[in-house]
C-alpha positions as CSV (number, residue, x, y, z in Angstrom):
1,X,71.5,134.9,141.3
2,X,68.9,135.1,144.0
3,X,66.1,137.2,142.6
4,X,64.1,136.7,145.9
5,X,66.4,139.2,147.5
6,X,64.8,142.7,147.0
7,X,68.1,144.5,146.4
8,X,69.2,141.9,143.8
9,X,65.9,142.0,142.1
10,X,66.0,145.8,142.0
11,X,69.5,145.9,140.4
12,X,68.5,143.2,138.0
13,X,65.3,145.0,137.0
14,X,67.1,148.4,136.5
15,X,69.8,146.8,134.4
16,X,67.2,144.9,132.3
17,X,65.2,148.1,131.8
18,X,68.3,150.0,130.6
19,X,69.3,147.2,128.2
20,X,65.8,146.9,126.7
21,X,65.6,150.7,126.2
22,X,69.0,150.7,124.5
23,X,68.0,147.7,122.3
24,X,64.7,149.2,121.2
25,X,66.5,152.5,120.4
26,X,68.8,150.6,118.1
27,X,66.1,148.5,116.5
28,X,63.7,151.4,115.8
29,X,66.4,153.7,114.4
30,X,65.9,156.3,117.2
31,X,69.6,156.0,118.1
32,X,70.6,156.6,114.5
33,X,68.4,159.7,114.3
34,X,70.0,160.9,117.5
35,X,73.4,161.0,115.9
36,X,72.2,163.7,113.5
37,X,69.1,165.4,114.9
38,X,69.7,166.5,118.5
39,X,68.0,169.8,119.4
40,X,70.3,172.7,120.0
41,X,67.7,174.8,121.8
42,X,64.5,173.9,123.7
43,X,61.6,173.2,121.4
44,X,58.9,175.8,121.7
45,X,56.4,174.8,119.1
46,X,53.1,173.0,119.4
47,X,53.2,169.5,121.0
48,X,51.0,166.5,121.1
49,X,51.7,164.2,124.1
50,X,51.0,160.5,124.7
51,X,50.9,159.6,121.0
52,X,51.7,156.4,119.3
53,X,53.9,155.7,116.3
54,X,55.5,152.9,114.3
55,X,59.1,152.8,113.3
56,X,61.2,150.3,111.3
57,X,61.5,146.6,112.1
58,X,58.0,146.4,113.6
59,X,58.9,148.8,116.5
60,X,55.9,150.4,118.1
61,X,55.9,153.3,120.6
62,X,52.4,153.1,122.2
63,X,51.1,156.2,123.9
64,X,54.6,157.4,125.0
65,X,55.7,159.8,122.2
66,X,55.5,163.5,122.2
67,X,55.4,164.9,118.7
68,X,55.9,168.6,118.0
69,X,56.0,170.8,115.0
70,X,56.7,174.4,114.1
71,X,57.9,176.2,111.1
72,X,61.5,175.1,111.7
73,X,61.0,171.3,112.0
74,X,59.7,168.1,113.6
75,X,60.2,167.4,117.3
76,X,60.1,163.9,118.8
77,X,60.6,162.7,122.4
78,X,59.6,159.8,124.5
79,X,58.2,159.7,128.0
80,X,60.9,160.1,130.6
81,X,60.4,156.5,131.8
82,X,61.5,155.2,128.4
83,X,64.2,157.9,127.7
84,X,67.2,155.6,128.0
85,X,68.7,155.5,124.5
86,X,66.0,157.9,123.3
87,X,67.1,161.5,123.6
88,X,64.7,164.2,122.2
89,X,65.0,164.8,118.5
90,X,64.6,167.9,116.3
91,X,64.7,167.5,112.6
92,X,64.6,170.6,110.4
93,X,62.0,170.4,107.7
94,X,64.6,170.5,104.9
95,X,65.8,167.1,106.2
96,X,62.4,165.5,106.2
97,X,60.6,163.6,103.5
98,X,56.9,163.0,103.8
99,X,54.6,160.2,102.5
100,X,50.9,160.2,103.2
101,X,48.3,157.5,102.5
102,X,45.5,155.3,103.7
103,X,45.5,151.7,104.9
104,X,41.9,150.3,105.0
105,X,40.3,152.8,107.4
106,X,43.4,154.6,108.7
107,X,45.1,157.6,107.2
108,X,48.8,157.8,108.0
109,X,51.7,160.1,107.6
110,X,55.2,158.8,107.3
111,X,58.4,160.8,108.0
112,X,61.8,159.7,106.7
113,X,65.1,161.6,107.0
114,X,67.9,162.5,104.7
115,X,70.7,161.7,107.1
116,X,69.2,158.4,108.1
117,X,67.3,157.1,105.1
118,X,66.6,153.6,106.5
119,X,64.7,155.1,109.5
120,X,61.1,156.2,109.3
121,X,58.4,157.3,111.7
122,X,54.7,156.7,110.9
123,X,51.8,158.3,112.7
124,X,48.2,157.3,112.1
125,X,45.1,159.4,112.1
126,X,44.8,163.2,112.5
127,X,48.2,163.8,114.0
128,X,49.8,164.1,110.5
129,X,47.4,166.9,109.7
130,X,48.0,168.6,113.0
131,X,51.8,168.5,112.4
132,X,51.3,169.9,108.9
133,X,49.1,172.7,110.2
134,X,51.7,173.7,112.8
135,X,54.5,173.6,110.2
136,X,52.7,176.0,108.0
137,X,54.4,176.9,104.7
138,X,57.5,175.0,105.7
139,X,55.7,171.6,105.5
140,X,57.7,169.5,103.0
141,X,54.7,167.3,102.1
142,X,52.7,169.8,100.1
143,X,53.3,168.1,96.8
144,X,50.4,166.0,95.5
145,X,53.0,163.3,94.7
146,X,53.3,162.6,98.5
147,X,49.7,161.4,98.8
148,X,49.0,157.8,98.0
């Protein structure tokens, strides 16, 4: 394969980009969540763009996640450049389990999901509080047992 040819390089790069996106979606669990939690209608709640999160198997999404919240559920999407294998997600609050805690100096909020119990999403800092505020009384993490 001659990668010095611009057309060959472009095709190679696009194929590699697609494969990496699909691989990361499988590793992180995003693809598993997408089997159960695809939005049926456009999300209209509050959104926080260009956020970072951690997911299982040391997967990090740095400054490319949009998190959203309203009284119906949790919305997650990635920046369109990284959307391959990562469709937007909407998880109703009754499907979400919450854990909150602190690691050294950082507060965190971890979301796990009834239909995909091996998958979790962890946000650090104030974002967990913002998601809670936008969820209002529907927030499933109001129990003191959820704070570590």
